[in-house]
N, C-alpha and C positions, 0 to 999 in steps of 0.2 A: 195667281192664286197663292194665297196667304196659307201654307200648309201648317203654320202652328197654329193658325185660328179660320182654319177653313168657311167657316160661317162669314166672314167680315166680306166676302164678295156680294152679298144678298142681307147683311144685315149689319153694318158696321158700325152701328150704334152700340151702346152699353146694355140694350136688350140681349143681344148676341152671345157676349160672355156668360150674362145672367143665367142664359136660357141653358148652355154649356156645361154651366157648374151644377144647375139640379140634373138634366139628362146623364151625368157621370155617376149619379148615387139613388138607390131607392130612399135611401131616409131622409127623411125631412129635414130642411136645415134652417136656423134662423138667420136674419137677416147678418147677420154680424160672420156668421160663418159662410154666407153664399159671398161678401165681401171680400174675406180671405181668401178665396178662391179665385177671384173675379179678377184680384189683385189690380184694379182700375178705378178711377172715380173716387167718392167718397161713399163713408157709410149709408148717407143720408141719401145719396143719389141712387146707389143698390137698392136701396129702398123705397124708393117712388116707382123705381121700375117692378120692383116686385110688388105694389100696390097695383099696377097700372095693367101688367100682367093678368094678375087674379080677377080684376074687373073682365077681361077678356077669358076666363075661363082655363086660358092654357097652363095658369100656375094654382094649385090646391092649397088652403091658409088652414091651419088646424093651431089650437091655443094650448097649450101646456102649461099650465100655471102661470106665472106671467111673462112666458114668453111666447111668441108668434113663430109658429112653423111652417115653413114652404115646400113645395114638392112640385115637380112636374107633373102634370094630370094628363096622365099617358092613353087615358079614355079621351082625350081632345080630339077633335077632327084633325087638326095642325099637327099634335105630336109626332106621328110619321114623320112629318114634314121636314120638324127640330130633329129628331135622329136622323134621320138622314145627313142632314147638315154637317153632324155633328162626326159622322163616319165618312167624309166624302174623302178621306185619305186610304180607307181601306175602298171605297170603291173606284179610286185612281191605282190600286194593287190590281184590283179584279181586271180593271182593261187594259191594263198593259198584259197581264199573263195568258187572257183572252185573244188578244191581237197576236202576240207573240208565239203563242201555241196554233195558231191558224195559218204562221208562213210555209212556205211550201219547199226554203229550204232551212230545216232546222236548226237551233242552237244548240250548241254543247250546253250550254248554260246560258242563262239572263238573271241580272240581278237590279233591284233599285239600291241604291245608295246614296251617302252624302244627307244632306239636308231634308232630302224628300222622305226619305227611308228613319231618320229620326225623328221629323215632323217640328223641324225648328227653320224650315224657310220661310220667305218673304215673298213676296211679288216679284223681286228680282232675281230669285234663284233658279238654276236649271232645276231641271228634274232627271240627275243622273241616274244613267244606264252602264251597266258592267255587261256588254256581250262579248261570249265566247266564240267564233267562227270555224266551224266546221276543218279537220285538216286538207280536207280533200277541196275546199272551196276556197279560191283568190279573191284578196282582200276586193279586186275592181270585178270581181262578179256581178253581172246587169242584175240578176233576177236578185241578188243577197242585198245590192244597194237597194235598189227599187223598195226589198222591205224595207231598210233602215228609211229612209226617205218618206215613207209612206208614214213609219210612226212617229217619226219629228212632225209632221203637220197634224197625226191626230193630238201628240201630248198637247200641242198648240192649242188646237180644237176644243182641247176638252179642262185647261185648266188656266192658259193666258201665258204659262212659263213656257221658255225653249226646254228642248230635249240635250243634254250631254252626254253625249258617249265616248267611253272609254272600251274601247273595239278593240282585241285580242285573236290572234289565231291561234288555236290550239296547242299546237309547238312552241308556243312562246309562254303558257304557263308556268313553266319552271324559272322562269326570269321574272314574272309577276309576284311568284311567292315570295320572292327575297326581297320584297321591295317595301316601302312606307305605303304608298297607294295599297297596295296588295292586302297590307296588313288591315287599313284602313277599310276597305271594303269588306274583307273576311267577317270583321268585327260588328259591319253597321247593315252589311248586306240581308236584304229580303228578297229569296230567291223564289223569280216568275215564271221559270221555265228551264228545262236540261236536268242536268244533275244537280243535285245540292250544293251548295257554295261550298260547306264543311269536305264534300268530296271535291271539289273544283280546286281550293287554294289551302286547305287545312291549315295548321296553325303555320304562318308565315313568319320570317326570324326577325 
């Protein structure tokens, strides 16, 4: 999955970014405004997409003087599907948090970081996860490893992307705080489970 444009998994044409632009606001937009938000194709191409989507009723049209304005028709039967496509990264975060919360060996902390957290990854990007193992659990503990393996399998099923684990033991956190990787995880990380990332990593040097 391309997490910068998650709708591309099912809507790879210009329709996807046009619908994303309209879904991002409640304000009606002129075709040229939509084209600026889309940042691909021509203004004429964007306008053709808007006209076609309006024919299907998913886009509403109103005239404002000499300007034609377009908006997502949120009453349309397909509107919830459009909004769900635009929110796929939020759904990924929800599923990750739900799965990790179910583990029989709880994490001290788990967070999403890297391109998936920033929303700029593509189909080749890993879903990067920072996981802190409890002090009393050995790295090779069978239950612990099976939890990570199951999550890795689910990430591929959910997104098509591989999971990339940055796993550390609780006693190694002091070292992580001093590294560039630790700073990157702190700055980008989205807490999924356990203690908040600010508590875990503070402000790395």
